[in-house]
Backbone bond lengths (Angstrom), bond angles and torsions (degrees), N, CA, C in turn:
res aa  C-N    CA-C-N  psi(-1)  N-CA   C-N-CA  omega(-1)  CA-C   N-CA-C  phi
1 M - - - 1.474 - - 1.513 110.98 -
2 D 1.302 117.05 139.19 1.480 122.35 -179.60 1.529 108.28 -69.70
3 K 1.330 115.98 132.39 1.460 120.02 176.79 1.545 110.57 -75.07
4 V 1.304 117.24 130.87 1.454 123.41 175.72 1.491 109.30 -113.34
5 A 1.333 118.25 118.62 1.461 122.04 174.41 1.534 108.71 -96.09
6 I 1.314 116.15 129.11 1.472 120.76 -176.55 1.521 107.95 -110.30
7 V 1.320 115.42 110.48 1.460 122.30 -174.27 1.529 108.65 -91.76
8 I 1.349 116.05 118.88 1.447 123.51 -177.16 1.534 110.88 -122.23
9 P 1.341 118.62 98.00 1.480 119.36 177.33 1.529 109.61 -75.58
10 V 1.319 114.31 134.18 1.489 120.03 -178.48 1.533 108.81 -133.72
11 Y 1.315 114.12 126.64 1.497 119.68 171.79 1.537 109.44 -111.56
12 T 1.332 115.62 -41.83 1.460 122.16 175.84 1.522 106.52 -156.67
13 G 1.339 118.87 -177.93 1.431 122.90 178.66 1.523 111.65 91.90
14 W 1.294 117.31 65.26 1.469 122.63 -171.12 1.512 111.35 -71.86
15 N 1.341 118.79 -41.31 1.451 119.79 -179.79 1.550 111.90 -60.65
16 E 1.324 115.40 -42.76 1.435 120.22 177.71 1.520 111.67 -63.46
17 T 1.335 115.48 -42.88 1.472 119.55 -179.35 1.515 111.12 -62.91
18 K 1.329 117.31 -39.82 1.473 119.86 177.99 1.540 110.54 -64.19
19 T 1.318 117.10 -41.94 1.451 120.25 178.01 1.538 110.29 -62.19
20 C 1.312 115.71 -40.28 1.447 121.08 177.59 1.543 111.43 -60.00
21 L 1.323 116.36 -46.67 1.481 120.78 -178.22 1.536 110.06 -71.36
22 E 1.311 118.69 -34.38 1.462 121.22 175.74 1.502 110.28 -61.66
23 A 1.327 117.63 -41.34 1.471 120.25 177.68 1.503 111.10 -63.42
24 L 1.318 117.96 -38.28 1.469 119.50 178.29 1.548 110.88 -67.95
25 R 1.323 116.60 -35.93 1.477 120.33 176.80 1.521 110.56 -59.69
26 A 1.319 116.82 -34.33 1.464 121.20 -177.70 1.523 113.57 -85.01
27 S 1.330 116.58 -3.55 1.460 120.20 -177.65 1.518 111.62 -60.65
28 T 1.317 117.63 138.99 1.454 121.60 177.24 1.520 111.50 -76.38
29 Y 1.317 117.83 -18.30 1.475 121.92 175.98 1.528 108.41 -89.94
30 R 1.315 117.09 118.23 1.453 120.20 -170.25 1.537 114.89 -101.39
31 A 1.325 119.92 -13.98 1.458 121.12 -179.65 1.521 109.15 -83.21
32 L 1.310 115.21 59.17 1.465 119.91 -178.97 1.526 109.68 -130.23
33 E 1.325 113.53 157.52 1.466 120.74 174.21 1.514 108.64 -137.59
34 A 1.349 114.92 120.95 1.466 119.46 176.52 1.519 107.94 -83.51
35 I 1.332 114.45 126.54 1.484 119.73 177.50 1.529 106.38 -112.72
36 V 1.342 115.42 106.12 1.452 122.27 178.54 1.509 108.35 -86.94
37 V 1.323 117.31 116.95 1.451 121.02 -179.42 1.542 106.30 -101.37
38 Y 1.297 115.54 102.73 1.476 119.69 -175.68 1.531 108.48 -97.09
39 H 1.354 114.59 124.74 1.472 118.86 -179.84 1.512 110.87 -132.23
40 G 1.355 115.14 33.05 1.488 119.98 177.80 1.521 109.80 -110.93
41 T 1.329 115.77 -161.60 1.456 120.51 -175.28 1.521 112.22 -129.89
42 E 1.322 119.73 5.89 1.472 122.93 -174.30 1.513 110.84 -85.87
43 E 1.328 116.37 147.02 1.454 121.13 -177.38 1.524 113.54 -78.82
44 E 1.333 117.97 -7.75 1.468 119.69 179.99 1.509 111.97 -61.91
45 I 1.306 118.58 -16.88 1.482 121.54 176.82 1.507 111.28 -58.31
46 N 1.362 117.32 -31.37 1.459 119.97 178.28 1.537 111.03 -65.26
47 D 1.326 117.43 -39.91 1.445 119.94 177.12 1.528 111.25 -65.34
48 L 1.320 115.37 -38.19 1.460 119.19 178.12 1.520 112.26 -62.36
49 Q 1.320 115.54 -41.18 1.482 119.30 178.68 1.519 111.41 -64.07
50 R 1.335 116.04 -37.13 1.496 118.69 -179.98 1.545 111.10 -71.10
51 Q 1.329 116.10 -37.86 1.462 118.29 -176.72 1.524 112.81 -79.03
52 Y 1.361 116.45 -27.89 1.454 119.20 -177.11 1.551 109.63 -129.17
53 P 1.312 114.56 67.68 1.480 118.68 -176.27 1.543 112.96 -67.82
54 E 1.332 116.89 -17.82 1.473 120.02 -179.78 1.528 113.27 -71.30
55 A 1.355 115.81 -19.41 1.471 119.21 179.47 1.534 109.23 -81.48
56 R 1.296 114.90 157.05 1.433 122.28 176.37 1.539 107.63 -100.10
57 Y 1.338 117.25 139.25 1.456 120.30 -174.97 1.536 109.23 -117.53
58 V 1.286 114.57 125.83 1.461 121.08 176.99 1.534 106.68 -119.17
59 F 1.341 115.56 134.05 1.474 119.70 -174.80 1.528 110.80 -110.93
60 G 1.328 113.36 134.07 1.455 121.10 179.14 1.502 111.52 -128.01
61 S 1.283 116.50 174.37 1.461 124.10 -178.96 1.529 111.09 -72.58
62 P 1.339 117.88 144.27 1.483 120.61 173.66 1.532 111.77 -59.02
63 A 1.331 116.89 -19.32 1.481 119.39 179.33 1.527 112.16 -72.18
64 L 1.332 117.16 -13.99 1.467 118.93 178.29 1.508 111.71 -71.86
65 W 1.298 115.24 138.89 1.457 119.43 170.38 1.532 107.85 -101.98
66 W 1.327 117.59 -164.00 1.451 120.90 -172.24 1.524 111.86 -58.96
67 A 1.328 117.84 -46.35 1.443 121.33 -175.92 1.533 111.55 -62.90
68 G 1.330 117.35 -46.31 1.430 121.40 -177.93 1.525 111.68 -65.31
69 A 1.336 116.55 -43.43 1.458 120.54 178.76 1.536 112.03 -65.25
70 T 1.319 116.64 -39.50 1.456 120.61 178.37 1.513 110.30 -65.51
71 N 1.322 117.59 -43.56 1.432 121.50 177.57 1.532 112.27 -59.30
72 L 1.341 115.63 -37.89 1.471 119.71 178.81 1.514 110.04 -61.55
73 G 1.323 116.95 -42.25 1.467 120.76 178.60 1.535 111.97 -69.36
74 I 1.302 116.91 -39.26 1.466 120.29 179.43 1.529 110.17 -62.92
75 R 1.318 117.07 -45.51 1.464 119.62 178.99 1.537 111.42 -59.81
76 A 1.318 115.94 -41.01 1.468 119.58 177.55 1.503 111.17 -62.70
77 A 1.337 117.21 -42.13 1.477 120.86 180.00 1.531 111.86 -65.53
78 L 1.337 115.03 -40.90 1.481 119.40 -179.95 1.531 110.59 -65.67
79 R 1.299 116.66 -39.09 1.497 119.58 177.92 1.514 111.81 -61.84
80 E 1.324 116.79 -31.29 1.455 121.15 -178.58 1.524 112.42 -87.09
81 G 1.331 116.76 -0.01 1.454 120.06 176.03 1.502 117.02 82.88
82 A 1.347 117.86 23.45 1.485 121.70 177.70 1.524 110.74 -60.30
83 R 1.274 117.48 132.86 1.485 122.04 178.46 1.526 110.52 -79.20
84 Y 1.351 115.08 -37.34 1.463 121.25 -179.95 1.520 108.57 -128.69
85 I 1.315 116.57 147.49 1.462 121.26 176.23 1.538 107.76 -126.50
86 M 1.297 114.07 128.54 1.483 119.66 176.27 1.535 108.14 -104.38
87 L 1.322 116.88 132.42 1.453 122.06 173.19 1.511 108.72 -94.08
88 L 1.322 117.57 124.37 1.457 120.90 -176.25 1.538 109.61 -142.04
89 N 1.326 115.76 111.96 1.461 119.67 174.78 1.515 110.05 -63.70
90 H 1.314 116.04 154.07 1.466 119.34 -174.58 1.522 113.22 -67.49
91 D 1.315 118.37 -14.61 1.467 122.31 178.65 1.508 112.92 -105.89
92 C 1.323 116.30 27.42 1.452 123.31 177.60 1.535 108.94 -124.09
93 Y 1.325 115.90 134.33 1.448 119.92 -172.18 1.532 110.13 -125.30
94 V 1.313 117.14 124.90 1.468 120.13 -178.05 1.523 112.14 -87.85
95 D 1.327 116.58 150.76 1.473 119.86 171.50 1.530 110.00 -71.18
96 R 1.329 114.82 167.36 1.476 120.33 -178.37 1.518 112.40 -56.87
97 D 1.323 116.51 -39.61 1.470 120.71 -173.78 1.526 113.50 -99.02
98 T 1.327 118.19 1.61 1.467 120.31 -173.79 1.528 113.13 -60.24
99 I 1.314 117.54 -48.09 1.440 119.20 -174.10 1.534 111.33 -67.35
100 G 1.320 117.22 -43.11 1.456 121.42 178.41 1.518 112.08 -61.57
101 R 1.319 115.70 -42.68 1.487 119.07 -179.70 1.536 110.98 -69.15
102 L 1.334 116.32 -41.05 1.471 118.93 178.34 1.533 110.43 -60.90
103 L 1.338 114.87 -41.87 1.458 118.95 -179.29 1.518 112.00 -64.18
104 S 1.337 115.38 -39.54 1.456 119.89 177.63 1.525 111.06 -60.19
105 H 1.341 115.67 -44.57 1.480 119.66 177.75 1.532 110.54 -64.43
106 A 1.340 115.55 -41.80 1.494 120.31 -176.09 1.525 110.03 -62.45
107 R 1.320 117.83 -39.41 1.445 121.17 179.24 1.541 111.48 -61.11
108 Q 1.338 115.69 -37.06 1.437 119.81 179.63 1.519 111.31 -75.80
109 A 1.342 116.60 -34.91 1.470 121.15 -174.88 1.535 111.53 -78.25
110 G 1.304 118.66 -19.33 1.456 120.72 179.68 1.526 112.42 78.51
111 D 1.303 118.10 -134.05 1.462 123.51 -175.97 1.534 108.67 -79.99
112 A 1.328 115.52 68.64 1.464 120.55 -175.21 1.540 108.48 -139.10
113 I 1.340 115.47 163.18 1.481 121.17 177.17 1.511 106.80 -105.23
114 V 1.343 116.14 132.48 1.450 121.84 -179.25 1.531 108.51 -124.72
115 A 1.328 115.58 129.96 1.463 121.86 -178.83 1.525 110.60 -122.35
116 P 1.325 117.87 157.81 1.460 120.25 176.97 1.543 111.43 -88.82
117 I 1.340 113.66 165.04 1.466 119.91 171.31 1.534 108.54 -67.98
118 Q 1.330 115.69 147.56 1.467 119.22 -179.83 1.515 111.51 -104.45
119 K 1.342 114.79 131.89 1.470 120.91 179.30 1.526 109.43 -127.02
120 D 1.318 115.73 149.61 1.428 121.10 179.23 1.529 110.74 -77.03
121 F 1.297 118.83 129.66 1.439 123.17 -174.88 1.528 113.34 -66.22
122 L 1.346 116.10 -30.66 1.470 119.35 -177.93 1.528 112.25 -90.40
123 T 1.317 117.45 -46.48 1.453 120.56 -176.00 1.535 112.54 -84.83
124 R 1.346 116.63 -19.06 1.460 123.65 -178.15 1.513 113.73 67.89
125 R 1.318 116.93 18.76 1.454 122.24 -177.88 1.535 110.76 -98.27
126 V 1.345 116.00 151.50 1.464 119.95 172.97 1.518 108.65 -69.47
127 T 1.300 117.27 126.98 1.457 123.05 179.92 1.552 113.35 -107.00
128 A 1.320 116.63 -27.09 1.458 118.91 -179.88 1.512 109.30 -157.40
129 V 1.336 114.86 137.47 1.472 121.00 173.68 1.540 106.49 -118.16
130 T 1.339 117.88 -84.01 1.439 120.04 176.57 1.529 110.37 -99.28
131 A 1.341 116.48 169.49 1.466 120.26 -177.35 1.506 109.52 -153.03
132 G 1.327 116.28 166.00 1.463 121.33 177.38 1.511 109.22 -158.34
133 T 1.332 116.22 -166.92 1.468 122.53 179.82 1.533 108.89 -136.96
134 C 1.311 115.09 163.22 1.493 121.63 169.21 1.527 105.73 -151.28
135 F 1.307 115.79 79.79 1.453 120.94 -176.93 1.546 113.06 -64.40
136 V 1.310 116.60 -30.54 1.465 119.96 -179.28 1.532 110.93 -60.40
137 L 1.326 116.93 -36.77 1.461 121.79 -179.95 1.522 112.64 -97.39
138 G 1.330 116.71 6.32 1.457 119.26 174.89 1.520 114.29 90.38
139 F 1.341 118.54 17.11 1.458 119.91 -179.47 1.539 110.75 -108.01
140 P 1.334 117.79 105.87 1.457 118.60 174.84 1.532 112.32 -76.05
141 T 1.347 115.44 -17.46 1.460 119.90 -179.59 1.526 110.36 -142.92
142 L 1.311 115.43 127.99 1.449 122.02 170.76 1.533 105.98 -124.76
143 V 1.362 115.23 120.85 1.448 121.04 -175.71 1.531 109.41 -104.10
144 F 1.315 115.89 133.34 1.459 121.92 178.94 1.510 108.66 -119.08
145 S 1.348 114.59 118.78 1.448 121.26 175.37 1.541 109.30 -98.52
146 W 1.308 116.70 165.58 1.458 122.33 -177.89 1.492 109.27 -130.24
147 K 1.315 117.26 160.59 1.449 121.33 172.71 1.534 108.89 -72.77
148 E 1.341 115.14 144.71 1.482 118.93 -178.54 1.513 112.67 -54.88
149 E 1.355 115.46 -38.32 1.468 118.67 -174.75 1.539 110.74 -68.88
150 D 1.360 117.17 -21.43 1.462 120.09 178.63 1.494 113.76 -81.68
151 L 1.347 115.89 -2.48 1.472 120.52 -175.00 1.507 112.13 -113.59
152 Q 1.305 117.30 10.80 1.451 121.04 -175.00 1.513 112.61 -74.70
153 T 1.316 119.48 -35.37 1.466 123.30 -178.89 1.524 110.15 -81.69
154 P 1.335 118.03 121.98 1.470 119.24 178.72 1.537 111.97 -61.15
155 K 1.303 116.44 120.82 1.450 120.13 178.29 1.529 109.75 -161.39
156 L 1.325 114.93 163.14 1.467 120.87 175.17 1.519 109.81 -94.54
157 L 1.325 115.58 125.62 1.465 121.70 179.52 1.531 108.75 -102.36
158 P 1.334 117.94 119.76 1.473 117.89 175.32 1.508 111.97 -62.13
159 T 1.325 117.50 141.10 1.461 121.05 177.49 1.521 108.45 -138.86
160 R 1.308 116.22 151.95 1.489 120.54 -178.83 1.530 111.59 -91.17
161 L 1.364 114.97 -10.41 1.477 118.81 -179.45 1.514 107.27 -155.90
162 I 1.358 116.43 143.47 1.441 122.43 172.75 1.537 106.79 -110.00
163 L 1.344 114.31 140.11 1.463 118.35 -173.62 1.515 111.91 -92.37
164 G 1.285 114.65 98.83 1.468 122.12 167.14 1.505 116.68 67.10
165 G 1.352 113.90 -164.36 1.457 122.67 179.32 1.515 111.03 -91.44
166 R 1.297 114.28 63.04 1.481 120.11 -174.78 1.533 110.78 -121.18
167 G 1.322 113.82 57.50 1.444 119.13 174.25 1.528 114.91 93.03
168 A 1.335 119.02 10.83 1.459 120.17 -179.51 1.537 109.32 -68.18
169 L 1.340 116.53 131.66 1.456 122.81 -179.24 1.523 107.77 -102.42
170 I 1.340 116.24 118.97 1.465 122.08 -172.45 1.502 110.32 -121.90
171 P 1.363 118.68 122.93 1.473 119.79 174.94 1.541 109.62 -61.92
172 A 1.323 115.02 146.17 1.464 119.02 178.91 1.521 110.65 -60.31
173 S 1.330 117.54 -29.70 1.446 120.35 -177.57 1.545 111.89 -64.47
174 V 1.329 117.58 -24.45 1.460 121.26 -179.98 1.522 109.34 -66.30
175 F 1.306 117.34 -41.97 1.458 121.00 178.68 1.522 112.16 -63.98
176 E 1.352 114.99 -33.11 1.459 118.58 177.15 1.521 111.47 -66.48
177 R 1.339 116.37 -33.29 1.462 121.20 -178.12 1.530 112.49 -83.23
178 V 1.313 116.16 -39.71 1.481 120.71 -169.78 1.527 113.28 -105.21
179 G 1.319 117.62 -24.06 1.438 121.02 -173.16 1.520 111.68 92.84
180 L 1.335 115.08 -173.58 1.469 120.25 -177.30 1.522 109.20 -95.94
181 F 1.340 116.56 -168.31 1.431 122.26 178.79 1.527 110.19 -74.59
182 D 1.317 116.04 148.80 1.456 121.57 -175.70 1.525 109.84 -82.44
183 E 1.342 115.90 81.54 1.450 120.02 -174.86 1.533 112.01 -74.61
184 R 1.302 118.76 -15.55 1.479 121.34 179.57 1.529 110.43 -80.11
185 N 1.326 118.01 -50.24 1.442 121.40 -175.71 1.514 113.00 -88.21
186 L 1.355 116.93 -28.69 1.469 120.59 -178.48 1.536 108.62 -133.64
187 P 1.322 116.67 72.63 1.471 119.57 -173.78 1.535 113.38 -69.61
188 S 1.330 118.41 -29.69 1.436 120.42 -173.64 1.514 111.19 -113.03
189 Y 1.324 117.62 -89.55 1.496 119.84 -179.25 1.530 111.41 -87.66
190 Y 1.341 112.41 151.49 1.463 124.58 171.83 1.517 115.68 76.27
191 S 1.323 118.40 1.34 1.461 118.14 172.64 1.527 108.72 -68.01
192 D 1.327 118.70 -28.51 1.455 121.65 175.75 1.514 111.01 -67.95
193 H 1.353 117.09 -45.86 1.475 120.14 173.73 1.503 111.18 -53.74
194 D 1.318 115.90 -50.86 1.473 120.89 -178.09 1.514 111.56 -57.58
195 F 1.316 117.29 -41.55 1.447 121.37 -178.91 1.509 112.07 -63.64
196 Y 1.345 116.30 -50.07 1.451 119.93 -178.64 1.530 112.85 -65.81
197 L 1.321 115.83 -35.54 1.459 118.63 176.18 1.525 112.55 -67.95
198 R 1.321 116.17 -35.85 1.475 121.08 174.34 1.543 109.18 -63.83
199 C 1.331 116.62 -39.80 1.443 120.45 178.15 1.528 111.32 -60.49
200 R 1.311 115.26 -44.59 1.470 119.44 178.47 1.538 111.65 -59.58
201 R 1.335 115.57 -41.75 1.458 118.63 178.32 1.494 112.84 -62.13
202 R 1.317 117.67 -29.52 1.461 120.56 179.77 1.513 110.98 -90.29
203 G 1.318 118.07 9.16 1.457 122.68 174.75 1.521 114.68 80.26
204 I 1.339 117.01 21.07 1.470 120.71 179.45 1.560 106.76 -91.00
205 P 1.343 117.18 118.37 1.456 120.22 -179.40 1.526 113.40 -67.15
206 L 1.323 115.28 146.95 1.460 122.37 176.05 1.521 108.00 -115.60
207 F 1.318 117.54 133.09 1.465 122.77 -179.32 1.522 111.19 -134.86
208 V 1.331 113.91 156.60 1.440 122.69 167.19 1.508 107.66 -120.36
209 A 1.354 116.96 131.87 1.472 121.33 -179.40 1.496 109.81 -91.73
210 S 1.344 117.24 123.17 1.449 121.89 -173.54 1.539 113.63 -69.37
211 D 1.330 117.44 -18.66 1.464 120.39 -176.70 1.520 112.86 -103.62
212 C 1.310 118.13 13.79 1.484 122.81 -179.56 1.531 108.00 -122.90
213 A 1.337 114.70 141.29 1.455 118.99 -179.53 1.529 113.02 -135.87
214 V 1.334 114.03 147.20 1.456 120.87 170.51 1.509 107.05 -126.79
215 W 1.294 117.63 139.21 1.475 123.46 -176.33 1.506 108.82 -100.19
216 I 1.327 115.91 125.02 1.477 122.37 -175.26 1.524 109.08 -100.86
217 D 1.315 115.98 121.03 1.474 121.90 178.03 1.525 108.14 -94.06
218 R 1.340 115.33 110.50 1.466 120.46 -176.17 1.516 112.98 -96.03
219 T 1.344 116.40 22.46 1.463 120.72 178.53 1.513 110.88 -58.34
220 R 1.324 116.24 -44.15 1.467 121.65 174.26 1.520 107.37 -112.12
221 T 1.289 118.61 128.69 1.452 120.31 -175.84 1.528 110.56 -146.94
222 T 1.290 116.26 175.84 1.448 122.04 -178.13 1.555 110.92 -62.15
223 L 1.310 115.95 150.73 1.445 120.84 -179.97 1.513 113.17 -57.19
224 A 1.308 118.06 -30.38 1.463 122.01 -173.22 1.526 113.27 -92.39
225 A 1.343 117.88 7.62 1.480 120.24 -174.32 1.518 110.56 -66.06
226 D 1.325 118.42 -33.35 1.473 122.50 -178.61 1.505 109.38 -129.40
227 P 1.380 117.71 75.25 1.470 120.62 -174.44 1.528 112.57 -58.93
228 G 1.338 119.28 -31.09 1.435 121.13 -178.71 1.499 114.49 -64.24
229 G 1.340 117.70 -19.72 1.439 121.09 179.68 1.536 113.70 -92.01
230 L 1.323 117.07 4.58 1.467 121.54 -178.46 1.535 111.13 -100.49
231 N 1.330 114.78 142.89 1.470 117.71 170.96 1.530 107.10 -81.05
232 L 1.336 117.38 175.81 1.459 120.81 -172.47 1.529 110.77 -61.40
233 R 1.342 117.48 -41.16 1.470 118.74 -179.54 1.523 111.25 -63.49
234 E 1.329 116.32 -42.29 1.454 120.84 179.30 1.529 110.88 -66.02
235 F 1.319 115.76 -38.81 1.471 120.12 179.59 1.534 109.22 -63.55
236 L 1.310 118.14 -45.18 1.477 120.15 179.28 1.510 111.47 -63.88
237 A 1.355 116.84 -31.95 1.446 120.06 179.60 1.522 111.37 -66.24
238 T 1.340 117.44 -30.67 1.475 119.51 -179.61 1.535 111.67 -66.18
239 L 1.315 117.01 -14.72 1.483 120.01 -178.85 1.551 111.45 -84.17
240 H 1.318 116.94 -8.62 1.449 116.47 -177.86 1.504 115.86 -139.15
241 V 1.356 120.75 -18.39 1.459 120.23 179.51 1.537 109.81 -75.43
242 P 1.330 119.17 138.47 1.465 121.78 -174.21 1.514 113.88 -63.18
243 R 1.338 119.68 -25.70 1.455 119.54 -177.26 1.518 113.20 -85.01
244 S 1.325 116.00 13.04 1.457 121.39 174.12 1.506 109.63 -107.95
245 H 1.337 117.33 131.58 1.482 119.68 179.79 1.538 110.46 -74.04
246 R 1.325 116.65 -3.09 1.467 120.29 177.48 1.527 112.02 -100.53
247 N 1.322 117.37 6.57 1.479 116.85 -176.61 1.550 108.98 -67.15
248 L 1.336 113.48 132.56 1.457 121.18 -170.57 1.531 113.26 -66.58
249 R 1.309 116.78 -27.49 1.470 118.91 -179.88 1.524 109.81 -62.02
250 D 1.329 116.65 -54.23 1.451 119.82 -176.71 1.516 111.68 -67.40
251 L 1.331 116.33 -39.70 1.481 120.32 178.26 1.521 109.52 -59.63
252 T 1.324 116.89 -44.62 1.444 120.28 -176.30 1.532 110.74 -64.00
253 V 1.352 115.86 -43.00 1.477 118.95 178.16 1.533 110.99 -60.91
254 L 1.340 116.12 -45.44 1.463 118.76 179.69 1.525 112.68 -60.72
255 F 1.313 117.03 -46.58 1.471 120.14 -179.88 1.527 111.18 -64.66
256 R 1.336 117.72 -37.42 1.437 120.09 178.75 1.527 112.30 -65.20
257 L 1.314 116.15 -35.40 1.472 121.09 -178.03 1.516 112.60 -76.95
258 H 1.357 116.83 -32.06 1.469 118.25 -166.93 1.537 114.82 -127.07
259 H 1.312 118.35 2.53 1.474 118.05 176.01 1.536 108.71 -63.76
260 P 1.327 119.43 132.75 1.469 121.45 -177.00 1.538 112.76 -64.40
261 I 1.334 116.92 -24.85 1.474 120.57 177.47 1.540 105.20 -118.85
262 R 1.301 116.28 87.10 1.473 123.25 -167.40 1.535 113.66 -48.24
263 P 1.345 121.03 -46.65 1.468 118.34 -179.34 1.513 115.10 -62.63
264 L 1.336 118.09 -17.91 1.443 122.15 -175.85 1.551 113.05 -98.09
265 Y 1.343 115.67 9.62 1.461 116.95 -177.92 1.531 113.16 -57.52
266 P 1.369 120.96 -36.37 1.438 117.80 178.74 1.533 114.78 -58.86
267 T 1.331 116.98 -28.59 1.451 121.04 177.07 1.511 110.82 -65.04
268 G 1.321 116.02 -41.20 1.460 120.13 177.22 1.522 111.95 -61.98
269 V 1.340 115.88 -43.43 1.469 120.45 177.93 1.529 110.62 -61.09
270 A 1.349 115.27 -44.07 1.481 121.06 -178.71 1.551 110.05 -62.16
271 L 1.322 117.55 -43.09 1.458 120.69 179.86 1.521 110.29 -64.18
272 N 1.329 116.90 -39.03 1.456 119.84 178.28 1.529 111.11 -63.69
273 L 1.331 115.70 -44.66 1.473 120.49 -179.42 1.534 110.54 -66.25
274 L 1.336 117.87 -41.11 1.444 120.43 178.87 1.527 110.64 -61.91
275 R 1.325 117.82 -44.46 1.441 119.24 -179.89 1.529 112.32 -62.86
276 Y 1.316 116.07 -39.45 1.473 122.11 179.59 1.541 110.19 -63.67
277 C 1.348 116.50 -41.80 1.455 119.06 179.82 1.541 111.45 -67.00
278 V 1.323 116.19 -38.90 1.488 119.87 177.66 1.523 110.02 -64.19
279 I 1.314 116.94 -44.74 1.472 119.63 179.01 1.513 110.86 -60.44
280 Y 1.345 116.92 -43.21 1.483 120.91 179.24 1.525 109.45 -60.57
281 A 1.327 116.74 -49.16 1.459 119.70 -177.45 1.519 112.61 -61.18
282 C 1.336 116.11 -42.80 1.466 120.31 -180.00 1.528 112.07 -65.83
283 R 1.290 116.39 -42.30 1.476 118.75 -178.24 1.530 112.26 -71.94
284 R 1.325 116.50 -35.77 1.454 119.84 174.54 1.536 111.05 -63.55
285 L 1.317 115.91 -42.67 1.469 120.32 177.45 1.534 110.71 -62.63
286 H 1.312 115.86 -43.92 1.474 119.49 179.01 1.517 111.91 -61.25
287 R 1.318 116.72 -42.21 1.476 119.53 176.90 1.522 112.60 -62.77
288 R 1.322 116.47 -40.78 1.444 120.04 -179.93 1.525 110.65 -65.98
289 L 1.315 117.62 -44.46 1.462 120.30 179.89 1.510 111.38 -66.10
290 T 1.329 115.54 -36.90 1.460 118.29 178.18 1.528 112.39 -65.45
291 S 1.360 116.95 -39.75 1.450 120.45 179.69 1.532 110.45 -67.89
292 I 1.335 117.47 -34.87 1.457 121.56 179.08 1.503 111.04 -68.40
293 N 1.333 116.24 -46.07 1.470 121.83 -178.70 1.507 112.41 -73.00
294 G 1.340 114.53 -24.85 1.465 117.87 -178.55 1.507 113.18 -80.77
C-alpha cells in the first residue's frame, strides 16, 4: 500500500484538532501517518501527544505561519519516503473512506492533484466543488458549487483551482517539479493559491473527486469572513492583519504574481478592495435597518 503522509499545521484550536485526528483514526485506509506540525506556545500539545501517540509531532517556531508550518511537515514527509502527501487543516475532518477513494483516483490520474468536495460541518451542505480565478476583475477566488444529485456518480472533475489545505492529495513528485509553498512572499494567506496556480503552469492537472468529502468546521475563521459584523475599526484591521484573507499585503503579492496582464495587477487589487468596501457598507446598513425595524 502506498504510504500517505497527512500534514496538519496547528497553532491553536485543540478541540478541532482532536476531531481531525479522531476522523483519521476511523479511516478505512491504514497506510497513513498524521504529521502534526505544532508552531504555537500552548501546553495543550502535551495532552494531544498523550491522546494520539500514533501521530508524529514536528515542532516549529511560533513565527511560522501556515505556509512555513506546512512546508515543515512536507519536508518531514518527503524525508520519510511518503509517496503521497495530503494537506489537511486542523479544522477539516475526512470521511472514513475519503483517503482510500482519493488515492484510487490519484493512481488513475497519474501526476495530478486530487481534492475532495468540501461540506460544512454544521449545516452538512456542500460549500465548494470546483473553483477558479478572475484576476482581471479582482477575483482571486471563484467558488462553484454543484447540486447534490450531480455528484452521485464517482468521477474526477477538472478544476482550475483547489481551495487550501482541505484534503488535497499531492504526489511527492509534484513537489520535486514545482517546489514547496512560498513561505517568504506569502507566509499566511494565498500561498495555497500560488502553489496550485504554479502547478497548472507546469502542466499538472487539478481535480476534485465527486465521491470524496471533507467536512469544514467554520467555528474559527478569518476575521473578514463576516464583514457585516465588524465595526469600522475591525473592518480596517482586516486590511492589514495577517490572519485576514483580505489583508492587502498578501492580496497584492498574489495579484502581482498571477495577474494575466502583469502591469495591470494594481487594477485587480483595487477592484477587489472596492468590492469588499461595498459589501461591508451594504451589510452594515442592512444590520442597522434590521435592528431599527426589529
